[in-house]
C-alpha positions, -999 to +999 in steps of 0.1 A: +388+187-773+351+180-771+326+190-798+308+214-776+341+233-769+346+235-805+310+246-811+314+276-785+348+286-804+329+285-838+301+307-823+324+332-809+342+336-843+310+339-861+300+369-836+334+382-842+331+380-877+294+399-875+312+426-855+339+430-883+315+430-911+292+457-892+324+481-888+334+474-925+296+482-937+294+511-910+262+499-896+270+516-863+277+548-879+311+566-892+322+575-859+344+556-832+319+527-826+344+506-812+352+532-786+315+539-780+308+501-774+338+496-752+328+526-731+293+512-727+306+478-716+332+494-692+306+519-676+274+498-677+275+461-683+307+453-666+300+470-632+264+455-632+283+419-637+310+427-608+285+441-584+262+413-589+290+386-584+306+403-555+271+407-537+260+372-543+295+356-535+293+331-506+327+340-487+325+313-462+323+285-484+353+295-506+380+267-510+410+289-503+436+266-511+424+258-544+419+295-550+454+304-537+470+277-562+454+296-590+457+332-580+493+331-566+507+321-600+481+342-619+491+375-600+530+365-603+525+362-643+506+392-644+529+412-622+560+398-639+548+411-675+539+443-660+574+446-646+593+437-678+573+463-698+572+489-672+610+487-671+617+483-706+591+508-721+590+533-694+590+561-720+558+547-736+523+550-731+517+551-694+489+523-696+511+500-719+526+477-693+491+471-676+473+465-709+499+439-719+501+425-684+460+418-686+466+405-721+489+379-709+474+368-678+432+374-680+417+344-697+384+340-712+367+322-683+333+325-695+327+320-733+355+293-734+359+283-698+324+273-689+317+250-718+352+234-713+349+229-676+313+215-683+326+190-710+355+179-691+347+179-653+309+177-650+290+197-625+314+194-596+343+207-618+319+235-632+313+244-597+348+250-588+355+269-620+326+292-618+341+299-580+373+310-598+355+331-623+335+347-597+369+360-581+386+363-616+378+400-622+376+409-584+414+399-579+432+405-613+412+439-623+415+453-590+453+449-589+458+459-627+436+491-621+455+502-591+489+499-611+474+516-643+458+544-625+489+551-606+512+551-637+485+572-656+487+596-626+524+598-623+525+606-661+502+635-657+518+651-624+555+659-616+548+655-578+545+621-563+519+632-537+499+648-561+501+616-583+489+594-554+459+617-549+449+616-583+452+578-581+432+575-551+405+600-566+405+577-598+402+544-579+372+554-557+351+563-587+366+537-610+338+515-629+357+484-620+367+490-583+337+509-571+311+482-579+333+453-564+339+474-533+301+482-528+290+448-536+315+432-510+304+457-484+268+449-492+275+412-490+296+416-456+265+437-443+244+405-449+225+422-476+201+402-502+195+416-536+160+423-543+146+400-569+137+429-592+174+441-588+190+409-591+173+402-624+181+438-636+218+432-629+215+398-643+202+413-677+230+438-679+257+416-671+246+392-695+253+418-722+290+415-716+299+386-737+280+397-769+290+432-765+327+422-763+326+398-790+312+423-815+338+448-801+367+426-810+351+422-846+348+462-848+386+465-835+398+440-862+382+459-888+399+492-877+432+478-869+438+447-888+464+420-878+495+430-896+513+454-872+510+440-840+509+404-845+548+397-832+542+412-798+505+397-799+520+360-805+546+366-776+516+375-751+496+347-764+524+322-756+527+337-722+490+331-714+486+297-732+520+281-720+540+299-694+510+308-672+494+273-670+529+257-667+535+279-635+500+273-622+506+234-624+539+234-608+531+257-578+492+240-577+507+202-579+541+206-560+532+237-539+496+235-527+495+196-533+465+197-556+458+166-576+428+152-596+399+175-606+410+204-586+443+204-602+429+199-638+403+228-632+430+253-622+454+243-650+428+244-676+415+279-662+450+291-665+455+278-700+424+296-715+429+322-743+431+357-736+397+371-726+380+398-741+385+423-710+418+427-722+404+447-752+381+467-729+410+476-707+431+490-736+401+507-750+396+525-719+431+537-715+438+541-754+467+520-753+477+492-778+441+485-789+452+468-820+477+443-801+451+434-774+424+427-804+453+405-822+463+386-791+425+377-784+423+363-818+457+346-821+454+332-786+418+317-793+430+299-827+460+287-809+439+272-780+425+246-802+461+232-804+475+239-768+445+227-748+449+189-759+486+193-750+474+204-711+449+177-710+474+152-721+500+164-694+473+164-667+463+128-675+500+120-672+500+132-638 
């Protein structure tokens, strides 16, 4: 693995450590600062990032075969994990299956993925990686949000019709779905963001990374790592080993990818758990400690698993 990527990982852990220290020293007050920070990310910064991404997306130039080679196995992994925990823990928190599904499938495509793609594949590989990143949240978060809102609505209402009404109402106003839908509609109508609005959205969206890293540190200080490590380790193994293996199989032998496009989609799948898993967990108050542990464990383990995937790709 390149020194550039290791530097980025080190910088991430330093910011996480600052968040942990801020929580320990009560710099953000004595209340539930982690939840306040998560809500600010979920209600302000993430929607700005998603709307800007959807509004600026060049739909006509998307490499659909390469995108399918990543998102089909990614969705299979996510839905498989969701189904396992939905059936096994049906009496648990209604959001548990969705939180574990996003933890096992949503990678850190920005903080780790961008420097990795830059160092390994150059400008052309980075361009393909950024195309995947632009649709990452749109595809995975939209599907997971639909599932979790349905499960939460069903748990709160005995009547299935009422549950669907509740789910639809929550989806229409959801801070993930709404900016994506509005952004895509704006895009399809041929709209162009004014420079001031674009700059404003860019500034708000840029806050997602540091806010989420500090949030991980705060959550670590609140929950620790002792309790949820076993499940976090299993979810990390799914993210670091099973998901990239599935992407490699389907992308190479199913969609016929080779060379740089194959390497980009496999490394995208092999990235450690992203901070959106913790934001999702905080939003629905389910398994926050587990999501935090999975992010830390998978990021540490990524230094060992990434060279293995690079070696496998070099062999192909």
